[in-house]
N, C-alpha and C positions, 0 to 999 in steps of 0.2 A: 875157220871160225867155229867156235863152240857155241851151242845154244840149247836152251831148255825152256819149257813152259811151266808156269806156276800161278798161284793166286796170292794177291796182296792181302795180308791179314790185318795190318795196321802198323803203328810205330811204337817204339819203346826206346830205352837207352841202356847202354852197357858202359862198364868202366874198365880202363886198362890198369895194369899193375902199378903204374906210376901216377894214378889218380886222375887221368883225363876222362871226361865224359864224352861219349860218342852217340849221337842220335842215329838210330838205325830203323830201317823198314824190315819187317818180318814177312818173308815170302814162303808160303807153303809150296813145297815141290814134291809131288808124288811122282813115281816113276813114269817117264814118257816111253812110248814104244815106237820103234822105227817101223813105219808102215810101208815105205817105198823109197827106193833109191833112183833118182832121176839121172839119166846118162845122156851124153852128147849124141850118141847114136840114135836113141829113141826119142829124146825130148829136146835136144839142141842145147842143153845145159846140164850141169851137174849140181845136184842138191839132195838133201836128205829130208824126208817128210816124217814129222813126228806127230803122234796122236796123244791126247791128254784127256783124262776122265772118261770112264766107261759110260755107255748109254745102253739101256735095254734094247735088245734086238727088235722087239715089237714096236719100238718108238723110232727106229732108224729106217732109212730108205734101203731097199734091197741092194742097190748099188753100193752103198756104204758098208752094209754087212758083208757083201762079197769081197769088197776091197780089203777090209780088215781081216777076213778069214785067211787071206794069203799070208798074213803075218801071225796067224794063230792067236788072235786076240779079239776081244769084244769091240763092237763099234765105239768110236770115240766122239766126244762132244766137240772137241777142238782139234783142228788139224792145221799145222803150219809147216812151212819149209824153211830150211836154213842152208846157207852155203856149205858145200861139202868138203871144205878144206880139212878140218880135223875130225869130222864125224863120218867121213866116207868109208872108213875102215869097219864100221859097224854093219852087221848083217841085218836083213829084214827080220823083224820079230825081237830084236835085241832091246833091252831096257836101258834107258838113259836116266841116271839118278843124279841127285844134287851134288855128289862128289865129283862130277865132271868139272866143277869149279873148285877153287881152293882159296883160302884166306889170302888176301893181297892181290887177287886178280882185279883188273879194271874192266868194267862191263858197261854196256849200254842197255837200258831197260825201256821197252816199248809197251805202251798201254793206251787205253782210251780215257782221256781226261774227264773229270767230273762235269756232267752237263749242268749248266746254270741258267738255261732258258734264254729269253730275249732280253738283252740289256742295252742301255744307252751308251753313248760314246764316252761318258765320264767313267763309268764302271768298266766297260769292256776294253777301253784303250788307255786307261789312266790319264784321261784328258783333264785340262784345267777348266774350272768354271769361270764364267764371266763376272763382272763387277755386280755387287748387290746393293750398292748405295742408292739412296732415293733420287729419282730422276735420271738414273744412269741407264745403262743398256739393259734391255729385257732379254738379251741373249745370255742366259745364265747356264743352262745345261744343254744348249744346242750344239750342233756340229761345228758351226762357224763357216768361214770361207772355204770353198771347195775348189772351184776351177780358177785358181789364181797362180798358175805356174807359167805366166807369160802369155804370149799370143797363141792359145791352143783352141780357140773357137768354142770355149765352154766345155772342153773335154775334161772329165774327171779322171785323174790318174789312178792306176791300180794301187791297192794297199792304202788308200786314203781312209783314215779312221772314220768309221760310221757305226751306227747302231746295228745290231744283228744278234745272231745266235752266238752264245759264249759257251765254250766247253763242248764236250761230246765228240772231240776229234782225236784221231790217232796221233800220239805225240811220243817223243823219245827223250829221255834224260840221259845225257852222255857223261862219261868219265866218272862213274860211281865205283867205289871201292867195296869189294867183298870183305866183310869183317869176320864172319864165321860161317862154316858149313857143317851141317849135321845131317848126314845121309840116313842114319838110322831112324831119327825122328822126322826126317823129311822137311827141313827148312833151311833157308839161307838168310843171313843178316847182311843187309847192304846199307852202307853209310848214306844218310840223307834221305830225301823223299823220292818216291817213284810215282809215275802217273796213275790215275785211276782211283776209284772208291775202294772201300773194303770189299773183299771177295772178288775184286776185278781181275780178269785174266791179264797176265804180263808175260812178255818174252824177254828172257835174259840172254844177251849175246856178248861175245867178245867185242871190246870196243874197237871202233874204226880208227881211233887216235893212235899215234905212234907208240906211246907208252902202254904196254899191255899188263904190267904188274908192278907192285911196290912191295916193300918188306911188310910182312904181316905183323899186326900188333898182338901183344899178349894180353888176354883179358883176365879179369879177376874170376877165379873159380869159386862157386858157392857149393861145391860138392862136400859132404861131410868128411872130415879127416878120419882116416883109419886109426883106431886105437892101437897102442902097442900090444904085441902079443897075438894080434889077429893074423 
């Protein structure tokens, strides 16, 4: 499994040479640094630990500073682990850039969804409202019947739609296609939306689904054409 950390910048759209519009999410991907390689002998499993975004040593714990010094790098703001299938050949201190992925790769993107506070069952669970006619039911935006799954002694089942906190949870969007990769400018374009707000941290990983890649699309280039004789 390949993986890298980045920040969601927002959404835009690109066009293919045959005129198709593709909505894409722009993810800023600065070089990640390999901080540690977990082994079965020492840790009981194999994984690669990546660090993202430098932090001043004066603002980091001494343990974090010492841990990152082993990789000859500054302390990192974010540290995540990825399965060591395809990254295990990297050495501690090596950089992982956006070109670890290529156009056409299928990825899963994990992030923290936008927090929307406390919401009722209508908004949070897309529930139906009750009748609003005169003299009708007063149960317009309430939960409705709860313990009605047979003889259960009034026990409320798990996952019953109820009011509560909406958003702010770790979530993953699967089966997203990489449209373009630019390692020099440090960004990846991924088709569709990914979890989280702008500037939110995201993890891009090889998908767990069986299809790992599709043919890459050719995008319209807006680079100025070179004049004859140059």
